[in-house]
Each structure stands twice: as structure tokens, then as C-alpha cells.
N, C-alpha and C positions, 0 to 999 in steps of 0.2 A: 765389358768395352763402357760401353754407355751408362748402365745401369750402376755400378761396381759393387752389388749383391748377388750372391749365389743361392740360387734358390735350393728347397731341402732336395729336391726330386736331383739336382744337380750333386748334391754334396753325396746323394746316396748312388748317384751311376759314378762318380770317383773312387766311392768305397768298393764297388764290384769290378773296377777297372784293376785296383790296387790288389784286390784279393786273385783277381785273374793272372796278373803280372806273376805275384809270388807265389801261386799252384802252379803256373809254366817252369818258374824258374828252379822249383821243390822237383820237377818231376823231371828235367835234364840229369838231378842230380841220382837219380834212381828209384825216386818214389812212383808206386800207382797213383792213379787220378784219386781216388778215394781218401789217401792217405795224403798225400799234397794239400787235398784240400782243407782236409781237416788240423791242417799243421799251419797253413797260412791263417785259416780262423781262428786256431788258437794264440798265433804269435800278432793278431791284430787288435784281440782284445773284444770286449761287449760290442757289436754295432749298432745292437737298438738304444745304448748308455750313450754312445759315440752320436747317432741321429739326434737324440734326444736333446744331450749338451749345446749340437750346432744350434736347436730350433729354439731351446730356450736363450740362447744368446742373442738371438735377435727377434724375438718375440716376445711380448706380455704376456703370460699365461690365465691371468685374469680376464682377457677378452675371451678365450676359449674355453675358461670354464663358468662366464655367463653362458655363452652363445649354448653351451651343451646344455645348460642348467634352462637356460629358457625354452630347449627344444623338450627335454622332458616335462619339464613340468608343463607344455601344451600338452604332451602327450599324457599326461598322468589325468589333465583336466579332460580328455577327449574319452578316459575310461570310464569318468563319473558325469554324464553328461545331466542327470539330476542335481547333483549339487550347482557342478558349474551352471545351471542355467537360474534356477532357484538363487545363488550368490550375488548373477551379473544383472538379474532382474531387479532385488531388492537394491543392488547400489545404484541402480540405474534412477529406481525412481528417489532415492534419496538423492543423487546428486540434481537431478531433473527439476526437482521443486526448488532445491536449493538456487540452482540458476536461474530459473525463472523469476522467483522472487528478488536473487541482487539484482537479476537488469532493472525493474523499477527502482528499488534502492540507489542504485548508481545511476539512474538519470536524473534522481529528484533530489540524493541527499550528497551524491560525492560528485557527480559530476561538474565544474565550476560554471556560474551562471556567466553568459553571452557578451558579459561586459567586462571594461577595463576594470583591474585591479580590485573583484566586487566584493571583498571584504570587508573594503573601505565603505562602502556603500549603505545607509541607514535611511529607514523609512519615520514620518512622524508623523503622529496625529494628537489630537487634544483628546484628553482622559474627560469625561464626562461621569455624572452620577450613574446613569445609566450601564458604562461600560469606558474602558482605558482604547477604544480606538474607532474613536467618531472623528469627525471631518473640523479640516481649519478652516476661516473665513480670509479673504483677501488682505483685508486690514491687519488680521494676526499674521500670518503669512508674511508682509512685507516686514511689519515689524519683528518677529524673529528672524530673517535674512540679514534686518539691516543692523541688528544689536548683537548677535553672537559672535563670538572670536574661535569657533570649532571645526566652522567647515568651510571647504575652499567651494563649493558649487551649494545652490540649493533652489531649487526647484519645483513644481505643486505639477498634479493632474488630476483629472477626475473622470470617473467613469461617465459613457455618453455612449449615443448612438446618433444617426443623421437619416433625413429621408433626402435620397437622391432621385433627383427627377429624369426620368428614362423615360422612352419613345410608348413605354407601357405604360406607363403611369410614375406617383413616388414610390418607390422602392426603400423599404426600410434598411440600411447595412449596418452593421457594427463598428463604432468606432471610439476614439477617444479623444481628449481635449488637453493638452499640456502649454507649459510655458514654453518660450522660445529656446531655454536652455538646458531642456531636459535633458534628451540625447546626448549634448555635451557632457554634463553630468555622470550619466552614463557611459562615455567614453564609445559610442557606437556612432560609425560613419555609416550614412549611405552608399549604398553601392551604385546607386547611378541616381545624379544630379547633386542637387546641395542640402545643410542642414536649413531649420531657421535661421533666421539674421537676428541680431540680438534690438529688438524692437516692435519684432516683425508683428506680437501677439496684443500691440495696444489696440483699442478700438475702433480707431482710425486708417489702422493699414489694410491694406486691401487682405484678402483672405486667401489663405494659401496652404498646403497639404501634402503630406508625407504619405506613400503608399505602404501598407505591408508586402514583401516579398510574394505570397500568399495572392495578395489581389492583385497585383500586377502580372503573374502568369496568369490566373482565373478570370480575372473582368478586363485585361486590357491583351492576352496572349502573348506577353513577355517584351512586347514594341517599346523600344526605345524612341520611339516620337512621343510617347505618353506623356513624357515634360513640356511643360509648356501648357496642357491640354486644360480647359477651364470646365466644369463640373458645375451643377447646383447643387448644394447644401444645405437643409432648412431653408431656402429659397433665396438664400445668398451664393454668388457667384465667387467660387474657387479656384486658384490655380493648382497642378498638380506638380510641386518641384521637386522633388525625390523617391527613392525606392527604399527600402529598408531592407540589409543584409536577409539573406536566408534562413540563418539562425538564429535571428531575434527574435527574442519574446519577451513582455513582460506581462505576469500574468497575472496583479492586480487590475491591469485595465484590459487584458484579456475577453473576448475577440473581438480584434480592433481590424479593420481594411484601411481605415482612414485614421491618420493622426493630423488632429488641427491645434493651432493656436488660439482659436476661438473660445475663451474661455468663459464659462455661462456667471460664475461667480461674481454678485456685484460687488464693484469695485469700491464704495461708499457706504457698505453694511458689515457693521461686524459682529453682527450677531446671523449673519448668512451665513452658513457653514457647508461648504461644500467641495471645499479641496483635499487632496491627502501630499503630505510633502514627503521630496525625495532630496537626499543632500546624502555629499562626499563629504569623510572627514578627512582634516589638515596632516599632511604627515606628522607624527608622534603627539598626536591626540587622541586619548583611546575611548573607548564607548563610553566606559562608565563617567567618564570626565567631562563630555557634551554633551550627556544625557543630563548628568548636574547641571550643566549650565541652562542646558533649556529649559528644566523645571524651575531655575530660579529666574529668568525670561518670563517665560509665562503666568509666575507670582506676582512680577511686578507691572503686567500688563491685566492681571488679576484686580489691583490695589487700585491701578491707575483708570480702567474702568470696568468698576462693580456691576454697573448697571448689565452689560453683557458677557462679562468674562469670571462671573463669580460662579466659582468651583469649576472653573476650566482651566486642568493642568496641563503639562505636557506628555508626550509619553512616546516613547522612542524603542525602537528595534532594529536589527538585521536585518537587509534587506531578504536575505536567504531566508530566516525563518518566516516572512510575511509570506515570502512563494510558497513556500513547499510547508507552512508550520499545521496546517489543516490534514494533510496527508499524512505527515510524518508519523501520529501513535500507527496508523494503520500499517506504513509499510515497517515499522521495527517491530512491532507485531508479529506479522507475518512473516519476516526473516526468523523471529525466533522461535518461530513453528518450525520453518521450515528445517533451521539449525535443528531443532530437537528430533523433528522426522528421520534426518539424515544420524542422528546421534542413534536411534533405534536401527536402523538401517545398517549401520556398523558396527551393532554389539550383535543384529543377528547371522551377519556372515562371519563377523568373528567367533560366534558360538560355533558356526558350522564349522568353520577353518580349525579350531578348538577341539572339535569330537573326531575330524578327519587328520589332524596329526597327532591326536591319540593312538587311533586305528594305527598310525603307522611307525608306531615306538618300535616295533619287532625288528621293520624295514631299518629305520635309522640306526637302530642300534648294531643289526650284521654291518651297516656299512661302517662305522664306526669302529668294530671290532676288526676289519679288513684297513682299515687303516686311514679312511675320511677325517678329516682334522674337522675340527666343531668348527670353525669358521666356513669351509665348505659346505656345511651341513646345513648353517643357518644361512647361507646364501642360494639353499635351494628352497627353503621358505619364502625367502624373500621374494626371489623371482616368477614365487605361485603368486605370491600376493599382487606382485607386478602385472601380472596378465590379468587376476580377474579385475583389479581397480582399471588395467587401461580397456579391458572391455566394456566395463559398466560405466566410465566415462565416456567413454566412445560416443554407448546408446545413451545415455542420461543427455550429451551435450544434442546429439541430433535430435531429440525430444524435446529440450530445451524451446527450441524455437518455437514450434507447434504451442507449448505452453504458455508461451510469452504470448504469441496471437490471441491465444484463447482467450486471457486474463485483462490482453487490451480491449478485445471486444464484450468484457460485461463493465465495462468504466463505460456511463449515459454518455450520449453527445455534447450534451451542454457541461460536463462535467471536463471530458476533453477538452472542452474552447476553455475553459478557466485552466487547465493545468496542461500546457502548451509542451511543457517540458518533454509528455509521455507521448508527442507524436512522434510516429515513425520508428515505435520502439524495437530493436532488436540484438542482438548479441554485440557484443562490443568487445575492445581488445582487453578492457577489465573485467567483464565477466569471461574472458577467456582465460585471463590470469587467476580470477579467483576459483574458475573451475580445476584448472593446474593445481593450484595450493591446496584447496580439498581433495584429491584426487591423491597429490603427497601426502599430505597427515593420513589417508584411509589405507596408502600404503605401507606405511611406517606400522600404524598402527597394527595391520595385520600381519605384516612380519615380525614384531615383535612378541606379540603374544606364543604365536607355537616356538619362535627362538626363546624366549623365558622359559619354558615349560621344558626346551630341549636341553638346556643348560642343568636343570636341576633332575633331570631323569639321570638314574642308574642302568649302563652296560648290563651288568649281570642279571639282576631286576629282571630288566627288560626282556632279556633273550629267552629267560626261565617263563615271566609269566607271557609272553606273547601278546600282551597290549590287554586282555580284556577286561580283567580284574583291574588294571592301572588306569584302563581308560573310561571303567566305572567311577572307580573313588576320582579322578581329578574331574571329571565331568559334573558330580555331584558337588564338588568343591569352586569350581571355576563356573560351568556352567550354569549352574542355579545363582550364582550372582550376578551376572549378566544380564538374566532373566528377572531379576528385580530392581537392576539400571530401568531394564525397557517398560517395566509395569511401573514403575513409580515417573518414567518420563510421560507415557502414556496419559497416566492420571493426571499429571501437570495441565499436558494438552488439552484431555477433554472437559477438566475445570474451566479452563480460560473458553474454549467451545462452547459449553453450558452456560457459562456467564452473559457472553457477548448473545446467545441465542435470547436469553432470558431477557436479556436488555434489549433486544432488538423487538421480541415479544410486547415488552411496554410502550418501547416507543411507539409501534404500531399501531397499540389500542390506546396512545395518550387521548387525554380529552382536550381534544382542539375547539370546541365551544360551537361546533357547528357540524352537519351532515354532507362528507364532502361527497356521496353517491351521487352521480348524475347531474353532475355542476360543470358546465362547459364555461371558457374563460378565453377570452381573447383581448390582446390590446389594440386600442384606439388612438391616431394620431392625426390630428388634421394638418396639414401642411402649408395651407395658406393663414396669412396673417391677421384673414378677416375674422379668424375661429379666437384671437386671444381677446378680443371684448366679449364681455360676460354676457352679454343679450344673446350674441349670436354662440358662443358653445353652451348656453342652456337650452337654445332652442335645437342646437343639433342633438342633445345627451335626450331630448326628450322626445324628438322624431324618431331616432334610435329605438331607445326602448319601446315606442309605438309601433315600429314596424316588426321588432322582434317579439313584442311578446304576442303578435298574431300567427306567428309562425306554428302550423302543426306540431303538437308535441310539448309547446311549450309553457310550462306552468307560471314561472314567472321570470323576470329578469331587473336587473340594477346593476349598477356600476361603481368604482372606489376608486381613489389618485393611485393606491397599492392593493394590489393580492395579497390576501393571507398566506402564511409558510412562505414570508418574503425574508427582505433582510432588514424587517423594523426599522429601515429609513424613515425619512419625512417625518421628524418631532419636533417639539415646540415644548416652551415652558409655562405654564398655566399656573394661577393664583387662586385660591378662595376667596369669593369678594367679600370685605367685610370681618375677616376671621385673619388671627395675626400668621403672618407669611413664616413660612417655615424659613430655617437659616440656611438648607438645600435646597436648590432649585427644583422645582416638580417638572423634570425633563419626562415629556411624557410623548409618546406615539398618535401622529395625529393624521386622521383619516376623514374625507371627505365623500360623503356616500351618497345614492340615492334614499327615495321614502323606501322602497322594497328591499333593501339592501338586506334586512336581517331575517326577512319573511324569507328570501331566497337562500341566505345560508342555510333556514332555520336553527338561528341562533335562539338561546334561551331569555325572555325577559324574565328579567328576576321581581324588578316593579317600575310602575308608572307607564308609559307608552315608546312606541316607536314616532319616529316623523310620519308628516301627512306631504302630501304631493302642495298644499295650500298653502303651507310654509316656505315661504319663498322672501325677497328682500323688505317687500313692505309688511313683512308681520316682525313683531319680535325674534330676536336669535335665540336659536334653542340649540342643548348638547346632550346625547347620550352617553352616559359613563360605563367603562366597564370594572367591575368590581374591584380590580387592584387600584385605579386611579380615585376608585370614591371612598377607598378606605385611605390614600394618602392624603387625598384631600381634606376630609373630612370626619377621618378616622371612624367613629360607633354612631357619629351622627346620622339621620338620614339625609340624604344629598336632595331629595326630591325638592322641586321649587325653589333651592340655592342658586347661588348666581356665581360663576367662573367668569375668567378672562385671562386673556393673554398676558404674561408676566409685561408691567412696561406698558400695556396700550389704553387709550384711551376711554374713557367709559361709553363710547357710541361702540364697542365692540364684546360689548359683555354679554354674555350668553346662560339661558335658565337652563336648568339641568331637568327634564322630562322625563326621563327613563332611567334605568340602571340594567346592564346585559349581561352576562354571564361573559368571563373572559375567553375571547375569542384566540385564535394562535396567530399571531402577526410576525413573530417570528419563526425561525428555524424552530423544529421540533424538539429538541433538545435545549434548548435556548428555557430560563426562566419566565413566565407569564411577563409580558408587558403591560405598563398602567397605559391604559389608551383611550383616547376621546377620538368620538362621533358626530361631525357636523355637519347639516343636508348641504347637497348639491347645490340645490335649490339657494340657498343663502349663501351661496360660496364657490358659483361656477370655475372649472377650471378649463383651458382649451384644451388636453387628453384626459382620458380617464382608460378605466379595466374594464371590460363587461362581463358579471358574472351570469349565465343564465343556466335554471332548472330546468331541467324537461324530463318526460314520461319516457322517452326512447333512449335510448345509446347516446351517449353525449358525443364520442367522435364522429358521429353523424352528423351531428349541426354543425361543425365546426367550417365546414366550408360554407353553408348556409350564415354564418355569420357575419363572414367578411362577406360575401356577397351582396349582402341586406344593405350595408355600408356604404360598397362601393358604387351601390345604387342610389343611394343618397347622394353622395358627392365623390366622384371616381376620384376625386383629389386627396382622398382621406387613406391613409396607408393602416393597414390588418396585419398584425403579425403576434408571433408566439401564441398562437392557440393551442390549448391543449385542456384536457380533463382535468379538474381539481386530482383525484385519484393518483393520474398521472404526474401530478406536480409533486405530489406529496413522496411518491413511491424516487422521483428523481430528484428528490432535493438532497444539497450538500451532505445533511446529517444524516439520512436515512440510506444516502447512499455509502457512508463511511463507518456506518454501523451496520448492514447489512453486508457488504463485500466481508467486513473482517471478521463476523460470525461464518458467511461462507468459507474463506478462507482457512481460518483457524478450525473451522468443523471439519475440512477437508483432510486437513494434517491431522486432526485426532481421532479421526472414521480409518484412515492409513495407518496410524500408529497405534489404535486398539487391536486392527485384525495381525500385524507384527508382531504385536507383543504376546498376544494370545496364541499365535504359531509360535514363537520362542519358547513359550510356557508350555504347550502341547509335543513341542520337541524334548523338553528337557524330560518332561514327564514320561513320553514313552520310549525315549532313548534308557531311564532309568528303569522304565517295566521291565524291557528286551535285555538289559545287563542282568536281573535279577528274577529271571524267568526260574532258573535253577533252586532258587529259594522257595519261590511261590510255589513251586511242586513239592518240594518238602514239606513245606507247611502245610500245604494241602491234604499230602499225604498223611500225616498225623492228625488229618482231624479238622482241620480250620476250615470257618465256611468261610463262602463267596463273601457275604457282607463283612467281614474282618479282612477280606483281602483290597475290597471296596473302601474300606474305611482306612487300612496300608496307606495305599496310593492318594486317595484323595487327602490325606492329611498332610502328605509331603507336597501337594499343589497346593494346600491350605498355608501354610507355613509362607511359602514364597509369596503367594498371594497377600499375607496381610503383611510382610515387610514390604510388598511395595505398592502397595496403596497407604501404608503409613507413612511411609517415607515421599510419597506422593501428596499427600496431604500437605507436610510438612514445607514443600514446596510451593506448593500450589500458596498456602496462604501467605508467602514471602512474595514469590514471584508476579503473584497475580493483582497484586499493590499497583504496580507500575501499569495497571490496565484501567487506571480509574478514570482518566480522560476520555476512553471507549464506552465507560457502563453509563447508561441511563435508566435509573431507577433501580440500580442493584447494586449491594455491596462486596466490594471484590471477597469478604469472606464469607456469603452467603451460606449459609449451615443447610438448605434443602439442596443449593445445587451440589455441593460438597459429599450430599450424602445421596444424590442422585446418583452419582456418578462411581462412586465408590462402588453402591450395587450394583451397577452397570456393568462392571470391571470384574468385581468378585464373580457376579452369576456369569458372564464370559467366560473367565477363567475356569470356574469350576464345569462349566458345561465341556470346556475342550479336555479337560483334565478326563470327565467323565468317559471317553472312549477310550485312553489307553486303561484307563480300568478296568472297564468292562470286560476290555480283550483279555488283562492279566487274570479276571475272575474265573473266563474260561477256558482257563489253559487245562490240558489234560497231564496229572500227574506221573502217570507212567513215561509220557513225551518228554514233559519237563525234566524227570532225573538223566534222561539219557540226553538232555543237552549238552552238548563239548561247550 
């Protein structure tokens, strides 16, 4: 009455009522009970067909079939717990690794930057002979901004930090300096307070700053009354005017708690470069067109200002490339490794499914002979594949969260600070979609393979053979081919891991021109303006070195304006006095060091001498060159006694070369050696410096004492970034990228090797089990055990040879894509290929030896009775 549909049970009750009424009518006509019942049923017809027609008219039978097949698939998998466990765990391993790596790729390469229309944002640099991504000067920025017609907005930023006055004393805080329109160019609006106003960055304007969301929460407890508060940054009163959004980050300037418009770049010095450009393309302007115009503007300025802008070209990159460019290669290589591991996992599971399906050919043939359609039989395999993939995906998805957290922990804190897009990394909707897509592809793959085999089968033959001979033949055709794919993929991953491991070894053992062990370093930053004067800065440096040199276990102490193994910034142009000036400016790394700097580093003196403590401003200016700059300025001539000067500087700043030192690694480990000039601190005092101390004890234990000594001298001096030199090298960006890529790909390679060997073992073992009768006949006819060993191992050797050869071909092609991650090794390194091939062949033959040994021990009488 209300639903308008009859249930199947209602229809069955109606049939029974009709039969009862008809039976009663026939009894009244004189028939007995049994005859009346039989006559009524004959008159009605087939009850089962009637109920089926009724059911089919109100239901889609496909769902019933699917549900039945799913329950049957679960029952069949429960009957084979070993097969199910291996298949599910193998799938979970491949899916887990793929999802974990994809989460990193998603956060860094796929997720859009937290800016308005981020694809229209570009970063601008000046290209100099040392490289393409160097700083702009303020006058160049002003001219670029005024002369271009391709940007709707153009701003600059510079990396910096601040000293903030606190009740506990000066505290070093991370920060950045930007032009007043910087956040409007990005399209970022503060969540609290306001943005910088136009003109608010002028030197005459009051100092203002924006807080990062993290600093607002951690330093000020998320209080809204933080607006208008005054803080002291670098001895300047600064007012907090706003708080940036929680999801905002700008990796080129991170970590940054405070964002100020007080740019330090001199407004009237075209040769003083310390800024990076940020611009937004106008609508309709392509990246290529904008780049071409900026090159033309830079060329125009080069002609207009030849003294400061010679060979200073423009360089432009999409902002996305600048932010994630360094980590992109490792993520792509890792994702490729995870994808290949997933491929091997799928091949292994597919092999297991094929063997299982071949063993069920008789069952399928019987079901087909009884009327089951091909579609229904195929659906059975589809459902089994779906159940396996669902279980593997669920387990892999659950494990991927832990894998993501583990990989996140492996990233050094300093690296995380410069890659804020990796903060709070977890599974996202895109990662879930990726997992679903991978699972669907795996499900289709696992379903199609046995389905294709089913379509090619012959019912009569399957009924006659029962599956055993057919299984052996099919498995040797299909399973062996899949194992070749596994071995080739494992070869590719092992080669990549070998190249990366060799590269990491060369990088960690590279000659850096010093002995890094037992060196402690700390940054020293006086906060009071008094130390800006040369005399005060010199007295402070001498007092600090004197006090630290007296600490127990200290062998020597020194200072420098930039620590080795850094960014190689702080450069200048030099010329050799009295020699023809090179048409290309000699851009050289410039270091101000104390007299014992080279002794502390244990650098190698090649000729001449080092500085002495007596060489101060009253003495003639001197300099020490490294080999690279000596060749650059003087060629093959002996530079000792020669004079050099800053390009365009007066004669009063001329320096005499007193020594040649072996090249010290001033930049990152994987960078080319930089030409460097060292000048004495006593003749060029600076208000800031870095301490380097060589100690006879563990350098970690000395770090607190270094800061304590400095604070005893003057509590207003800030010390920060204390670390040993070995830790600085270990946690440097280049070392991290090479190390993490080697570990990740190496882990995938080990798993791939394990799965590949297991797959080969399965093929050979199954082949031996199918040939037990044949082996028994051979041995009964006089075959020796050695011949049985040879027969089995030859079969494995063919598979291994094909897999290794295919892997070598793939390796030669695909590892060329890893060039940016390699150091000191070629992508086609013969020794690596040979070692990997030997390892794979040895492991494969060892795995094949076990079934070969089992075959050689077969009792001929037992084998002849083998059914």
C-alpha cells in the first residue's frame, strides 16, 4: 500500500495460496490429496522459473553475482593464507613507499604556492662570471623597475637576521628585509593588522615589522594586542603592525620570524649587491618575453655603467623553480625509485596470481562446462584481484603515515627551516587520490592477466590435463618473462643506488683544503653601535681570541667573516696591478681572517707565508691567495711579491701577495672550487665575525664555553649557530641532498633485489616441482647430480642474463637523468655497472641453488611415482 512493491517472499506466499486453492478445488471434484496437489502443480507450471522471473524483474542480477563472487573470493583467499599474506604484504610495501614519496612530491612540486596566481611570479638575479644567481644592487633594482614594461609589480628582498633586545639580553632572531610592496606583489594579506604602506621602507620613516604566524603564536601567545607593540631590533625601535597568514612561507628568505622594510643595501652604491628581485608578470606577457626584455635592460646598464656593471647580465626564473629547485631532483629520483619498486611488487603478485590461476584451470573448465559464461568467470578473477588490492592498499595507506613521519625526521632542522612547504607533512586528499589510482591500476592489472589466460584456454584440454602440465608450460612462458622484468628493474634501481652511493663517497671524501675534525664554530654579533668603529671591533676580536685561546684543550683560535662550507657569498672584483686587465671581471670570494686562521684550519701553505699578528693598519697591506685566484690573476707566473687591488679602487688599497694557500672549500661541497683572496682582520676589522677553534677534546663540549666566554667579555654580544665543522659539513644542503637520495634509492634497490630474487626463486622452484617426474626419469637412466644442477642453474642463468642485459640497457638510458645528483662519477660508470651486475647474478644464482640442490636429491623411485 505504501511501498508499491512486493517482496519475493510475498510472491512465494501467493503461489502457495494459489496451489492450496487449486488443490482444494480438485479434491472437491473427487481426487485424493496427493493427486490433487500434483495436478495443481502441473497446471501452474515451473514454480522455480516463476520465482526467478519475478526476482529478475525487480533486481539487477549483476549485483548478486558480484556479491556472490566477492564472498567466494574471500573464502578462496582464506583457504590460501600463505598466498594471501605474501601478496598483501608485497602490495602494501609497494603502495606504502609510493604514497610516502608522493606526499613529499605533492607538498613540494604539486601543491600550489600560497600566493595569488603564483604561476605569474618570477625571481630576478644578476648573472656574473661566478654564476647566474647573484644579488642586485639598489640602483640596478630601481633602474630595472623603472625601465621594464613587462611587470605589474617589482620588489626586492634580502636574507638577514636581527638582534632583538630581551630581558635576558640580546637574542638572535631569524628575519628578512623586503621592499614595501613585497607582500602585495605576492598577493598575501596579513590575517591581523595591516601590510606595509608605500614609502614605509624609506630610511627616514619609522621602523615597522610584520610577524610570521609562528612567531606570533610562539613569542606572543597569539595575543591580538601585539599590534602596536614596540620591540628593539638591531638597536632600532620597531613597531609591530601585522601578522602574516598561517600558511604563508617564502622559502628563499626562511626561516624568518620578523619581516622588516629596513633594507641594508646602500641606496647610492651600484656595485654593492645584496638584493634579490621578485616580480609579477603582466597579463598576456610570457616568461620568455619578459626575460628577453630584462636582458636588454641589463645590457643597457652595462654600457651605461661599465665600471660597476661589466658582465652583469639579468637572470630570471619562475618563483616555483627557485623555491623547490634544489629538492626537485631528489624527489623525482625518489618517486621513480618508489614507482619501480611498486612495479616489482605488482609483478611479483601478478606472478603469484598467474600460478594460482593456472592451478585452477580444471576448476574453471568444470564451471564453464556446467554453463558459466566467460564474463562470469572473468568477474570471479576480477573480484579476487579487487579483494587483494583492497587489503594491500588499506595496509599500505595505514603504513604510509608512519613512513612519511620517518622520512620527515631524517631531514635536518636547518633544511626544514629553508623548506617550509614540508612542515606538518601528512596524507592529503591528493595523496589519497594517488593511492586510489595506483590501487585501481594494480587491480586492473591483476584481473586482466588471469582473464587473458582464461580466454586463451581450451575447456577439453583443461579437463583432460587437470592443470599440471598446462601450469608448468604457462608458468615457464609467462612467469619467467615477469621475472626478467623484475630483475631488469632491480638492476636499474641497484645501478642508481650504486652511482649515488659512489657519488656520496666522493663528496664526503672530497679535498676541502682543511682538517674538519675537532673544529668548533660559533657566530659572534656585537649589538651595540660602538663596535662599528674599527678600533673597537679590533680590540673585541683580540680580546675574544685571547680569552678563548686560554681555555683548556684549545690548540688555536681564529676568526673569519664567512665560515667555509657555506654559500660562498661576500665577493669582490680584483685586478693584478701592472698587468693587462682581463676583459672579464675577476669576481673573487673575499675573506677577512685572523692571523692564525690557516693554522687553525690546518690549511696547506704552498709558498710564501701566512699573516702575522703584527700586520695591522700601520703596516703595508698584504693578502694570501688560493691556487685558483693565483692562476686567474697571474697565470703561470709566481705571484709572490706581486700586487693586487680592488677593481676601480685607489692606490692606497693596494695589497702585496705574501702567500699561496691550497684551495679551501668556501662554497658547498658539490660546487666548483672558488677563487678566493684572504686579507688580515687586523687591517680590515669588521663589527661581526665567526669563531673557529681547534681543540684537543670533543668540540661539542666546547661550544657552550665559547658562548660563555664571549658573554663574560660583553653581555650585550649575541652568539648563535654554534656547531662543529663536521656537523656543518654533514648537515650542509649538498651533503643532505646526496646522502638522502643515496639512502632512499638504496633502500628501494635493496627491496627490489629482495623481491626480484624471491620471484626468481619462485620460478625455479615451481619449475623444479613440475619437472620432478622428468628429473626422476633422468636420474633413473643414469644422469649424475651435477647434470641436474646444471639443468636447473642453466634455466636460472638464462633468466638472470636476460634481466641483467635489459637492466644495463635501461640503466645507461635512465641514469643519465640523475646527472644533477652525481658528484665525481659518470652516469655510465663501468665499475658500478659491473659491480651491480655481479651482485645481481651472484644473488640470483644463490637463490637458484636451493631448488637445484633439492632437485639433485630427488629419489628416482619416488619421482617415478609422482603423479
